MARZA-721781 format. One record per residue: residue number from 1; x, z, y of N, C-alpha, C in turn. Coordinates in steps of 0.2 Angstrom, whole numbers, m for minus. Layout:
N
[node NUM; [X; Z; Y]; [X; Z; Y]; [X; Z; Y]]
...
REM end
This chain:
263
[node 1; [m187; m453; m315]; [m185; m447; m311]; [m184; m449; m304]]
[node 2; [m186; m445; m299]; [m186; m446; m292]; [m184; m440; m289]]
[node 3; [m179; m441; m284]; [m176; m436; m280]; [m175; m438; m273]]
[node 4; [m177; m435; m268]; [m176; m437; m261]; [m175; m431; m257]]
[node 5; [m171; m431; m252]; [m171; m426; m247]; [m173; m428; m240]]
[node 6; [m176; m423; m236]; [m179; m425; m230]; [m176; m420; m224]]
[node 7; [m175; m423; m218]; [m173; m419; m213]; [m179; m415; m210]]
[node 8; [m177; m408; m208]; [m183; m404; m205]; [m184; m406; m198]]
[node 9; [m189; m404; m195]; [m191; m405; m188]; [m186; m402; m183]]
[node 10; [m185; m404; m177]; [m180; m402; m173]; [m180; m394; m172]]
[node 11; [m186; m392; m171]; [m187; m384; m170]; [m186; m380; m176]]
[node 12; [m185; m383; m182]; [m183; m379; m188]; [m176; m380; m190]]
[node 13; [m172; m384; m186]; [m165; m387; m189]; [m160; m381; m189]]
[node 14; [m162; m375; m186]; [m157; m370; m186]; [m158; m365; m192]]
[node 15; [m163; m366; m195]; [m165; m362; m201]; [m165; m366; m208]]
[node 16; [m167; m372; m207]; [m168; m376; m213]; [m163; m382; m213]]
[node 17; [m159; m382; m218]; [m154; m388; m219]; [m158; m394; m221]]
[node 18; [m162; m394; m226]; [m166; m400; m228]; [m172; m398; m233]]
[node 19; [m176; m402; m234]; [m181; m402; m239]; [m179; m406; m244]]
[node 20; [m181; m405; m250]; [m180; m410; m256]; [m186; m410; m261]]
[node 21; [m187; m415; m264]; [m192; m416; m269]; [m189; m419; m275]]
[node 22; [m191; m416; m280]; [m189; m418; m287]; [m195; m419; m291]]
[node 23; [m196; m425; m294]; [m201; m426; m299]; [m199; m430; m305]]
[node 24; [m202; m428; m311]; [m200; m432; m317]; [m206; m431; m321]]
[node 25; [m209; m437; m323]; [m215; m437; m327]; [m213; m437; m335]]
[node 26; [m207; m437; m337]; [m205; m437; m344]; [m206; m429; m346]]
[node 27; [m210; m428; m351]; [m212; m421; m353]; [m206; m418; m358]]
[node 28; [m201; m422; m359]; [m196; m420; m364]; [m192; m414; m361]]
[node 29; [m191; m409; m364]; [m188; m403; m362]; [m180; m404; m361]]
[node 30; [m178; m403; m355]; [m171; m404; m353]; [m168; m398; m350]]
[node 31; [m163; m395; m352]; [m159; m389; m349]; [m154; m392; m344]]
[node 32; [m155; m389; m338]; [m150; m391; m332]; [m147; m385; m330]]
[node 33; [m140; m386; m328]; [m136; m381; m325]; [m137; m381; m318]]
[node 34; [m138; m375; m315]; [m138; m374; m307]; [m132; m371; m305]]
[node 35; [m128; m373; m300]; [m121; m371; m298]; [m122; m369; m291]]
[node 36; [m118; m363; m289]; [m118; m361; m282]; [m116; m366; m277]]
[node 37; [m120; m366; m272]; [m118; m371; m266]; [m118; m367; m259]]
[node 38; [m120; m361; m259]; [m119; m357; m253]; [m125; m357; m249]]
[node 39; [m131; m360; m252]; [m137; m359; m248]; [m143; m356; m252]]
[node 40; [m148; m353; m249]; [m153; m350; m252]; [m159; m355; m252]]
[node 41; [m164; m354; m256]; [m170; m359; m256]; [m176; m356; m257]]
[node 42; [m182; m359; m255]; [m188; m357; m257]; [m191; m363; m261]]
[node 43; [m193; m362; m267]; [m195; m368; m271]; [m202; m367; m273]]
[node 44; [m206; m372; m273]; [m213; m372; m275]; [m213; m377; m281]]
[node 45; [m216; m375; m286]; [m217; m379; m292]; [m225; m381; m292]]
[node 46; [m226; m388; m290]; [m232; m391; m290]; [m234; m395; m297]]
[node 47; [m228; m395; m301]; [m229; m398; m308]; [m230; m393; m313]]
[node 48; [m228; m394; m319]; [m229; m389; m324]; [m223; m383; m323]]
[node 49; [m224; m378; m326]; [m219; m372; m325]; [m212; m374; m328]]
[node 50; [m208; m370; m325]; [m201; m370; m327]; [m199; m364; m330]]
[node 51; [m194; m364; m335]; [m191; m358; m338]; [m184; m357; m335]]
[node 52; [m182; m351; m334]; [m175; m350; m331]; [m171; m345; m336]]
[node 53; [m165; m346; m336]; [m160; m342; m340]; [m154; m339; m335]]
[node 54; [m155; m333; m332]; [m150; m331; m328]; [m145; m327; m331]]
[node 55; [m146; m323; m336]; [m141; m319; m339]; [m142; m318; m347]]
[node 56; [m144; m324; m350]; [m144; m324; m357]; [m151; m325; m360]]
[node 57; [m156; m323; m356]; [m163; m323; m359]; [m167; m328; m355]]
[node 58; [m172; m332; m358]; [m176; m337; m355]; [m183; m333; m353]]
[node 59; [m185; m335; m347]; [m192; m333; m345]; [m195; m338; m341]]
[node 60; [m202; m338; m341]; [m205; m343; m337]; [m205; m341; m329]]
[node 61; [m204; m346; m325]; [m204; m344; m318]; [m211; m344; m315]]
[node 62; [m212; m341; m310]; [m219; m341; m306]; [m218; m348; m302]]
[node 63; [m224; m349; m299]; [m224; m356; m295]; [m221; m356; m288]]
[node 64; [m220; m350; m285]; [m217; m350; m278]; [m212; m345; m278]]
[node 65; [m205; m347; m277]; [m200; m343; m278]; [m195; m343; m272]]
[node 66; [m191; m338; m272]; [m185; m337; m267]; [m179; m337; m272]]
[node 67; [m175; m341; m271]; [m168; m341; m274]; [m163; m340; m269]]
[node 68; [m160; m334; m270]; [m155; m331; m265]; [m148; m334; m267]]
[node 69; [m143; m331; m264]; [m136; m333; m266]; [m135; m332; m273]]
[node 70; [m132; m336; m276]; [m129; m335; m283]; [m122; m335; m283]]
[node 71; [m119; m331; m288]; [m112; m331; m288]; [m109; m334; m294]]
[node 72; [m114; m337; m299]; [m112; m340; m305]; [m117; m345; m307]]
[node 73; [m116; m349; m311]; [m121; m354; m314]; [m126; m351; m318]]
[node 74; [m132; m354; m318]; [m137; m352; m323]; [m141; m359; m325]]
[node 75; [m146; m358; m329]; [m149; m364; m332]; [m157; m364; m331]]
[node 76; [m159; m370; m330]; [m167; m371; m329]; [m169; m376; m335]]
[node 77; [m175; m375; m337]; [m178; m380; m342]; [m185; m381; m340]]
[node 78; [m187; m387; m340]; [m194; m389; m339]; [m198; m388; m345]]
[node 79; [m204; m387; m344]; [m209; m386; m350]; [m213; m392; m351]]
[node 80; [m214; m396; m346]; [m217; m403; m347]; [m215; m407; m340]]
[node 81; [m220; m409; m337]; [m219; m413; m331]; [m216; m409; m325]]
[node 82; [m211; m412; m322]; [m208; m409; m316]; [m211; m411; m309]]
[node 83; [m212; m406; m305]; [m214; m408; m298]; [m212; m402; m294]]
[node 84; [m207; m402; m290]; [m204; m397; m286]; [m203; m399; m278]]
[node 85; [m205; m394; m274]; [m203; m395; m267]; [m198; m389; m266]]
[node 86; [m192; m391; m263]; [m187; m386; m261]; [m186; m386; m254]]
[node 87; [m186; m380; m251]; [m184; m379; m244]; [m177; m375; m244]]
[node 88; [m172; m379; m242]; [m165; m377; m243]; [m164; m374; m236]]
[node 89; [m163; m367; m236]; [m162; m363; m230]; [m155; m362; m228]]
[node 90; [m153; m362; m222]; [m146; m360; m220]; [m145; m352; m222]]
[node 91; [m139; m350; m224]; [m138; m344; m227]; [m141; m338; m223]]
[node 92; [m142; m339; m217]; [m144; m333; m212]; [m152; m333; m212]]
[node 93; [m155; m338; m214]; [m162; m339; m212]; [m167; m334; m215]]
[node 94; [m166; m332; m221]; [m171; m328; m224]; [m171; m321; m221]]
[node 95; [m165; m318; m219]; [m164; m312; m216]; [m167; m312; m209]]
[node 96; [m166; m318; m205]; [m168; m318; m198]; [m176; m319; m198]]
[node 97; [m179; m322; m203]; [m186; m323; m203]; [m190; m317; m205]]
[node 98; [m187; m313; m210]; [m191; m308; m214]; [m187; m301; m213]]
[node 99; [m182; m301; m210]; [m178; m294; m209]; [m177; m290; m216]]
[node 100; [m176; m294; m221]; [m174; m290; m228]; [m167; m291; m229]]
[node 101; [m164; m285; m232]; [m157; m285; m234]; [m156; m290; m240]]
[node 102; [m153; m296; m239]; [m153; m301; m244]; [m148; m300; m250]]
[node 103; [m144; m295; m249]; [m140; m293; m254]; [m144; m290; m260]]
[node 104; [m150; m288; m259]; [m154; m285; m264]; [m157; m291; m269]]
[node 105; [m156; m297; m267]; [m158; m302; m271]; [m153; m307; m274]]
[node 106; [m147; m305; m273]; [m141; m309; m275]; [m142; m310; m283]]
[node 107; [m141; m316; m285]; [m141; m318; m292]; [m148; m317; m295]]
[node 108; [m153; m317; m291]; [m160; m317; m293]; [m164; m323; m291]]
[node 109; [m169; m324; m294]; [m174; m329; m292]; [m181; m325; m292]]
[node 110; [m183; m324; m286]; [m189; m319; m286]; [m196; m323; m284]]
[node 111; [m201; m320; m287]; [m208; m322; m284]; [m208; m321; m277]]
[node 112; [m209; m326; m273]; [m209; m325; m266]; [m215; m321; m263]]
[node 113; [m221; m321; m267]; [m227; m317; m265]; [m225; m310; m266]]
[node 114; [m221; m308; m271]; [m220; m301; m272]; [m215; m299; m267]]
[node 115; [m211; m303; m264]; [m206; m301; m259]; [m209; m300; m252]]
[node 116; [m214; m305; m251]; [m217; m306; m244]; [m224; m304; m243]]
[node 117; [m227; m303; m249]; [m234; m301; m248]; [m238; m306; m245]]
[node 118; [m242; m304; m240]; [m247; m309; m236]; [m243; m314; m232]]
[node 119; [m237; m313; m230]; [m233; m317; m227]; [m232; m324; m230]]
[node 120; [m233; m324; m237]; [m231; m330; m241]; [m238; m334; m242]]
[node 121; [m243; m331; m240]; [m250; m334; m241]; [m250; m342; m240]]
[node 122; [m247; m344; m234]; [m247; m351; m232]; [m244; m356; m237]]
[node 123; [m240; m353; m242]; [m237; m357; m247]; [m241; m359; m252]]
[node 124; [m247; m355; m253]; [m251; m357; m258]; [m255; m364; m257]]
[node 125; [m255; m366; m251]; [m258; m372; m249]; [m254; m378; m252]]
[node 126; [m248; m377; m254]; [m244; m383; m256]; [m245; m384; m263]]
[node 127; [m249; m389; m264]; [m250; m391; m271]; [m249; m399; m273]]
[node 128; [m247; m402; m267]; [m246; m409; m268]; [m239; m411; m266]]
[node 129; [m236; m417; m268]; [m229; m419; m267]; [m229; m422; m260]]
[node 130; [m223; m425; m259]; [m222; m429; m253]; [m222; m426; m246]]
[node 131; [m224; m430; m241]; [m223; m427; m234]; [m229; m422; m233]]
[node 132; [m234; m423; m236]; [m240; m418; m235]; [m237; m411; m237]]
[node 133; [m234; m410; m242]; [m231; m404; m244]; [m226; m401; m239]]
[node 134; [m222; m406; m237]; [m217; m404; m232]; [m220; m402; m225]]
[node 135; [m226; m405; m223]; [m230; m403; m218]; [m232; m396; m218]]
[node 136; [m235; m394; m224]; [m238; m388; m225]; [m232; m382; m224]]
[node 137; [m226; m384; m227]; [m220; m380; m227]; [m218; m379; m220]]
[node 138; [m218; m384; m216]; [m216; m383; m209]; [m220; m379; m205]]
[node 139; [m227; m380; m206]; [m232; m376; m203]; [m231; m368; m205]]
[node 140; [m230; m367; m211]; [m229; m360; m213]; [m222; m357; m210]]
[node 141; [m217; m361; m210]; [m211; m358; m207]; [m212; m357; m199]]
[node 142; [m215; m362; m196]; [m216; m361; m189]; [m220; m355; m187]]
[node 143; [m224; m352; m191]; [m228; m346; m189]; [m224; m340; m189]]
[node 144; [m218; m341; m193]; [m213; m335; m193]; [m208; m335; m188]]
[node 145; [m207; m340; m184]; [m202; m341; m179]; [m203; m336; m173]]
[node 146; [m209; m334; m172]; [m210; m330; m166]; [m207; m323; m167]]
[node 147; [m206; m321; m174]; [m203; m314; m175]; [m196; m315; m177]]
[node 148; [m193; m321; m177]; [m186; m322; m179]; [m181; m317; m175]]
[node 149; [m176; m314; m179]; [m171; m310; m176]; [m164; m314; m177]]
[node 150; [m162; m318; m172]; [m157; m322; m173]; [m150; m318; m173]]
[node 151; [m146; m320; m178]; [m140; m317; m179]; [m134; m321; m177]]
[node 152; [m133; m322; m170]; [m128; m326; m168]; [m121; m326; m171]]
[node 153; [m119; m319; m171]; [m112; m318; m174]; [m111; m320; m181]]
[node 154; [m117; m319; m185]; [m116; m321; m192]; [m116; m329; m192]]
[node 155; [m121; m332; m188]; [m121; m339; m188]; [m114; m342; m187]]
[node 156; [m111; m340; m182]; [m104; m342; m180]; [m99; m341; m185]]
[node 157; [m100; m336; m189]; [m95; m334; m194]; [m96; m339; m200]]
[node 158; [m102; m340; m202]; [m104; m345; m207]; [m102; m352; m205]]
[node 159; [m103; m354; m199]; [m101; m361; m197]; [m94; m362; m197]]
[node 160; [m90; m356; m195]; [m82; m357; m196]; [m80; m358; m203]]
[node 161; [m84; m354; m207]; [m82; m355; m215]; [m84; m362; m217]]
[node 162; [m89; m365; m215]; [m91; m372; m217]; [m86; m377; m214]]
[node 163; [m84; m376; m208]; [m79; m381; m204]; [m72; m380; m207]]
[node 164; [m70; m374; m210]; [m64; m374; m213]; [m64; m375; m220]]
[node 165; [m70; m377; m223]; [m71; m378; m230]; [m69; m371; m234]]
[node 166; [m70; m366; m231]; [m69; m359; m235]; [m62; m357; m234]]
[node 167; [m58; m360; m230]; [m50; m358; m229]; [m49; m355; m223]]
[node 168; [m52; m349; m222]; [m51; m345; m216]; [m50; m338; m217]]
[node 169; [m46; m334; m214]; [m45; m327; m215]; [m51; m323; m212]]
[node 170; [m53; m318; m217]; [m59; m314; m215]; [m57; m310; m209]]
[node 171; [m51; m307; m208]; [m49; m303; m203]; [m50; m307; m196]]
[node 172; [m49; m313; m196]; [m49; m317; m190]; [m57; m318; m188]]
[node 173; [m61; m319; m194]; [m68; m320; m192]; [m71; m313; m189]]
[node 174; [m69; m308; m192]; [m71; m301; m189]; [m69; m300; m182]]
[node 175; [m62; m302; m181]; [m60; m301; m174]; [m63; m305; m169]]
[node 176; [m65; m311; m171]; [m69; m316; m166]; [m75; m314; m164]]
[node 177; [m78; m309; m168]; [m85; m307; m166]; [m85; m299; m164]]
[node 178; [m79; m297; m163]; [m77; m290; m161]; [m80; m285; m166]]
[node 179; [m79; m286; m172]; [m81; m281; m177]; [m74; m279; m181]]
[node 180; [m74; m273; m184]; [m69; m271; m189]; [m70; m275; m195]]
[node 181; [m65; m276; m199]; [m66; m280; m205]; [m71; m277; m210]]
[node 182; [m71; m270; m210]; [m76; m267; m214]; [m83; m268; m212]]
[node 183; [m84; m267; m205]; [m91; m268; m202]; [m93; m275; m203]]
[node 184; [m89; m280; m202]; [m90; m287; m203]; [m93; m288; m210]]
[node 185; [m89; m286; m215]; [m91; m287; m222]; [m97; m284; m224]]
[node 186; [m99; m278; m221]; [m105; m275; m223]; [m111; m279; m220]]
[node 187; [m110; m281; m214]; [m116; m285; m210]; [m117; m292; m214]]
[node 188; [m111; m295; m215]; [m111; m301; m218]; [m115; m301; m225]]
[node 189; [m113; m296; m229]; [m117; m296; m235]; [m124; m294; m235]]
[node 190; [m126; m290; m230]; [m133; m289; m229]; [m137; m295; m227]]
[node 191; [m134; m299; m222]; [m138; m305; m220]; [m137; m311; m224]]
[node 192; [m131; m312; m228]; [m130; m318; m232]; [m131; m317; m239]]
[node 193; [m129; m311; m242]; [m131; m309; m249]; [m124; m308; m253]]
[node 194; [m119; m311; m250]; [m112; m310; m253]; [m107; m308; m248]]
[node 195; [m101; m305; m251]; [m96; m304; m246]; [m93; m310; m243]]
[node 196; [m90; m310; m237]; [m87; m316; m234]; [m82; m319; m238]]
[node 197; [m78; m315; m242]; [m72; m317; m246]; [m75; m321; m251]]
[node 198; [m80; m319; m255]; [m83; m323; m260]; [m87; m329; m258]]
[node 199; [m90; m328; m252]; [m94; m334; m250]; [m89; m340; m248]]
[node 200; [m83; m338; m245]; [m78; m343; m244]; [m76; m346; m250]]
[node 201; [m75; m343; m256]; [m73; m346; m262]; [m78; m351; m264]]
[node 202; [m85; m350; m263]; [m90; m354; m265]; [m90; m361; m261]]
[node 203; [m89; m360; m254]; [m88; m366; m250]; [m82; m370; m251]]
[node 204; [m77; m367; m253]; [m71; m370; m255]; [m72; m374; m261]]
[node 205; [m75; m371; m266]; [m77; m374; m272]; [m81; m380; m271]]
[node 206; [m86; m379; m267]; [m91; m385; m265]; [m87; m391; m262]]
[node 207; [m82; m390; m258]; [m78; m395; m255]; [m75; m400; m260]]
[node 208; [m74; m397; m266]; [m71; m401; m272]; [m75; m407; m273]]
[node 209; [m82; m407; m273]; [m86; m412; m274]; [m86; m417; m268]]
[node 210; [m85; m415; m262]; [m84; m420; m257]; [m77; m424; m257]]
[node 211; [m72; m420; m259]; [m66; m424; m260]; [m66; m429; m266]]
[node 212; [m69; m427; m271]; [m70; m432; m277]; [m74; m438; m275]]
[node 213; [m80; m436; m271]; [m84; m442; m269]; [m81; m447; m265]]
[node 214; [m76; m445; m261]; [m73; m449; m256]; [m67; m453; m258]]
[node 215; [m64; m450; m264]; [m58; m454; m266]; [m57; m452; m274]]
[node 216; [m54; m457; m277]; [m52; m455; m284]; [m44; m454; m284]]
[node 217; [m43; m448; m287]; [m36; m446; m287]; [m34; m441; m293]]
[node 218; [m28; m439; m293]; [m27; m435; m299]; [m29; m428; m297]]
[node 219; [m30; m424; m303]; [m32; m417; m302]; [m28; m413; m297]]
[node 220; [m21; m414; m298]; [m17; m410; m294]; [m18; m412; m286]]
[node 221; [m19; m418; m285]; [m20; m420; m278]; [m27; m417; m275]]
[node 222; [m32; m418; m280]; [m38; m415; m278]; [m38; m408; m277]]
[node 223; [m34; m404; m281]; [m34; m397; m280]; [m30; m395; m273]]
[node 224; [m25; m399; m272]; [m21; m397; m265]; [m26; m399; m259]]
[node 225; [m29; m405; m260]; [m33; m407; m254]; [m39; m402; m253]]
[node 226; [m42; m399; m259]; [m47; m394; m258]; [m45; m387; m256]]
[node 227; [m38; m386; m255]; [m36; m380; m253]; [m33; m375; m258]]
[node 228; [m32; m377; m264]; [m29; m373; m269]; [m22; m374; m270]]
[node 229; [m18; m368; m271]; [m11; m369; m271]; [m8; m372; m277]]
[node 230; [m12; m371; m282]; [m9; m375; m289]; [m15; m377; m293]]
[node 231; [m13; m381; m298]; [m19; m384; m302]; [m22; m378; m307]]
[node 232; [m18; m373; m309]; [m21; m368; m313]; [m26; m364; m310]]
[node 233; [m25; m362; m303]; [m30; m359; m299]; [m36; m363; m298]]
[node 234; [m35; m369; m297]; [m40; m374; m296]; [m45; m374; m302]]
[node 235; [m42; m375; m308]; [m46; m375; m314]; [m50; m369; m315]]
[node 236; [m46; m363; m314]; [m49; m357; m315]; [m55; m356; m311]]
[node 237; [m55; m357; m305]; [m60; m357; m300]; [m66; m361; m302]]
[node 238; [m64; m367; m303]; [m70; m372; m305]; [m73; m370; m311]]
[node 239; [m70; m367; m316]; [m73; m365; m322]; [m77; m359; m321]]
[node 240; [m75; m355; m317]; [m79; m349; m315]; [m86; m351; m312]]
[node 241; [m87; m356; m308]; [m93; m358; m305]; [m97; m363; m309]]
[node 242; [m94; m366; m314]; [m98; m371; m318]; [m98; m370; m325]]
[node 243; [m93; m366; m328]; [m93; m365; m335]; [m89; m370; m339]]
[node 244; [m86; m375; m335]; [m82; m380; m338]; [m76; m382; m334]]
[node 245; [m71; m385; m337]; [m65; m387; m334]; [m67; m394; m330]]
[node 246; [m64; m395; m324]; [m65; m401; m320]; [m65; m407; m324]]
[node 247; [m60; m408; m329]; [m59; m414; m333]; [m65; m415; m338]]
[node 248; [m69; m410; m339]; [m75; m411; m344]; [m81; m411; m340]]
[node 249; [m81; m409; m334]; [m87; m409; m330]; [m90; m416; m329]]
[node 250; [m97; m417; m329]; [m100; m424; m329]; [m101; m425; m321]]
[node 251; [m96; m427; m317]; [m98; m428; m310]; [m102; m434; m309]]
[node 252; [m103; m439; m314]; [m108; m444; m313]; [m114; m444; m316]]
[node 253; [m115; m438; m319]; [m122; m437; m322]; [m127; m436; m317]]
[node 254; [m133; m438; m319]; [m139; m438; m315]; [m143; m431; m316]]
[node 255; [m141; m426; m312]; [m144; m419; m313]; [m145; m416; m307]]
[node 256; [m149; m410; m307]; [m150; m407; m300]; [m143; m404; m297]]
[node 257; [m139; m402; m301]; [m133; m399; m298]; [m129; m404; m294]]
[node 258; [m128; m410; m297]; [m125; m416; m294]; [m129; m419; m288]]
[node 259; [m135; m418; m288]; [m139; m420; m282]; [m137; m416; m276]]
[node 260; [m136; m410; m277]; [m135; m405; m272]; [m128; m406; m270]]
[node 261; [m123; m405; m274]; [m116; m405; m273]; [m113; m411; m271]]
[node 262; [m115; m417; m274]; [m112; m423; m272]; [m116; m427; m266]]
[node 263; [m122; m424; m264]; [m126; m426; m259]; [m128; m433; m260]]
REM end
């Protein structure tokens, strides 16, 4: 099994958080749980197809996908050899690049050629792993920078959510960019795909993995440091996003969810 992340070029750093490559030559089928992390992704399968289970039914994925914001965990399963390139986008990137209401894709994993038509043609060239694939991805993204519609206010709001680990008042965010709370919520959902309140919950949940990585402590201490008022609230929120209680979750397991959340 091979997993590695790569830093984007300087001119793409405002829309791409990172690229990642995952490869596994073992054809044995393994189901993996994918957990919300607050980012959207473009995923290219250059290995064998994957199956996905979003809401109780399994179906085969297409080879080039857009995975938008997710509000709950779902499952993936390889059919044989795995080979994937992921383009992890900042939450505002897809809207800025392609001017589509991202809330239409929440909790969906869509064929990107269906969404973008001819704009996705450059991604068909990506059939190899490694830096060559990343080079093709960067060329494709660069072609769309000329029409980008930067959402400065949304970027600043999301950055504030990141910096506070999700512990920030929505009314304050709205006031900081001179919008009413309702106007802010509508615009945020259109650009990001989730309401700002729910997005804050995901970012606070993600911070649990940072806390656990940095130190070993009791669940009560972990809950408080992650911004939860009590242990029961912490457990309920953790179970909502993972389907498991924190004491039963495999934080040290080698899987895709932990690759992303534990960095």
